[in-house]
C-alpha positions as CSV (number, residue, x, y, z in Angstrom):
1,M,18.4,-20.7,7.8
2,K,15.7,-18.8,5.9
3,V,14.4,-18.7,2.4
4,A,14.8,-15.7,0.4
5,Y,12.8,-15.2,-3.1
6,K,11.6,-12.3,-5.5
7,I,8.3,-12.4,-6.8
8,W,6.7,-10.3,-9.6
9,I,3.9,-10.3,-11.7
10,D,4.2,-10.9,-15.3
11,N,2.2,-10.1,-18.3
12,N,4.5,-10.5,-21.5
13,G,7.5,-9.2,-19.5
14,K,8.0,-7.9,-15.7
15,A,4.7,-5.7,-15.0
16,F,4.9,-5.3,-11.0
17,G,6.7,-5.9,-8.2
18,E,8.5,-5.1,-4.9
19,G,10.2,-1.8,-6.7
20,P,7.4,-0.2,-8.5
21,Y,5.2,-1.0,-5.4
22,R,7.8,1.0,-3.0
23,L,7.8,3.7,-5.7
24,L,4.2,4.0,-5.6
25,K,3.9,4.0,-1.9
26,L,6.6,6.9,-1.6
27,I,4.5,8.7,-4.3
28,E,1.3,8.6,-2.0
29,K,3.6,9.7,0.7
30,T,5.4,12.8,-0.9
31,G,2.9,13.6,-3.7
32,S,5.8,13.6,-6.1
33,L,7.5,11.0,-8.3
34,H,10.6,13.3,-8.3
35,K,10.8,13.3,-4.4
36,A,10.1,9.4,-4.4
37,A,12.8,8.7,-6.8
38,S,15.1,10.8,-5.1
39,Q,14.4,8.9,-2.0
40,M,15.1,5.6,-3.8
41,D,18.5,7.1,-5.0
42,M,17.0,6.8,-8.8
43,S,16.6,9.5,-11.5
44,Y,13.5,10.8,-12.1
45,R,13.6,9.4,-15.7
46,K,13.9,5.8,-14.5
47,A,11.2,6.3,-12.1
48,L,9.1,7.5,-14.7
49,G,9.8,4.7,-16.9
50,I,9.2,1.8,-14.0
51,I,5.6,3.7,-14.0
52,Q,4.9,3.9,-17.5
53,R,6.2,0.4,-18.2
54,A,3.8,-0.7,-15.3
55,E,0.9,0.7,-16.5
56,D,1.6,-0.4,-20.1
57,K,1.5,-4.1,-18.8
58,L,-0.8,-3.8,-16.2
59,G,-3.6,-1.8,-18.7
60,I,-4.4,0.3,-15.9
61,I,-3.0,4.3,-15.1
62,L,-1.1,4.3,-12.1
63,L,-0.4,8.0,-11.7
64,K,-2.0,11.2,-12.3
65,R,0.7,13.9,-13.0
66,K,0.5,17.7,-13.0
67,I,2.9,19.6,-14.6
68,G,4.3,22.6,-12.8
69,G,2.4,26.1,-12.5
70,E,1.6,28.1,-9.6
71,S,1.4,25.7,-7.1
72,G,3.9,23.5,-8.5
73,G,3.4,19.8,-10.0
74,G,3.0,16.7,-8.2
75,S,1.7,13.1,-9.1
76,T,-1.2,11.1,-7.0
77,V,-1.5,7.5,-7.3
78,T,-4.9,6.7,-8.8
79,G,-7.9,4.9,-7.1
80,D,-7.4,2.1,-9.8
81,A,-3.6,2.1,-8.4
82,R,-4.6,1.8,-4.7
83,V,-6.6,-1.0,-5.7
84,F,-4.0,-2.9,-7.4
85,M,-1.7,-2.1,-4.4
86,E,-3.8,-3.4,-1.8
87,K,-4.3,-6.7,-3.8
88,Y,-0.6,-7.0,-4.1
89,E,0.3,-6.4,-0.6
90,V,-2.7,-9.2,0.2
91,F,-1.0,-11.7,-2.2
92,I,2.6,-11.0,-1.1
93,K,1.5,-11.7,2.6
94,E,0.1,-14.8,1.7
95,L,2.5,-15.9,-0.6
96,D,5.2,-15.2,2.1
97,E,3.5,-16.9,4.5
98,A,3.0,-20.4,2.3
99,I,6.5,-20.2,1.1
100,N,7.6,-20.0,4.9
101,S,5.1,-22.8,5.7
102,I,6.6,-25.0,3.0
103,F,10.0,-23.8,4.0
104,D,9.7,-25.0,7.8
105,K,8.1,-28.0,6.9
106,H,11.2,-29.2,4.8
107,F,14.1,-27.9,6.5
108,K,13.3,-26.7,10.3
109,K,12.8,-30.6,11.1
110,A,16.1,-31.1,9.1
111,Q,17.7,-28.7,11.6
112,G,16.5,-30.4,14.4
113,N,17.5,-33.8,13.6
114,R,21.3,-32.8,13.0
């Protein structure tokens, strides 16, 4: 048995969670919102909407987007986004440890007493 949960940051609506975090990590890796969206099996339009909604709710710019041109377009994660992502990573790690510790306290002992 294990505990399962979904956590997101809310600011008058869902602002940020695992989906936007994974999308930003893939954008960092690929340098492209289009490629990141494709790897997540989602349309570019949906991915852009996720980023724009997160930017609006969080009040920070997450991506610098470059449109076409000779060298092609691309996207880069902003410094503010990187700082936010680092905080999110630490937050989720600590939250996971706390939730699992509480779960173990209440259920692991119960399993052993059967």
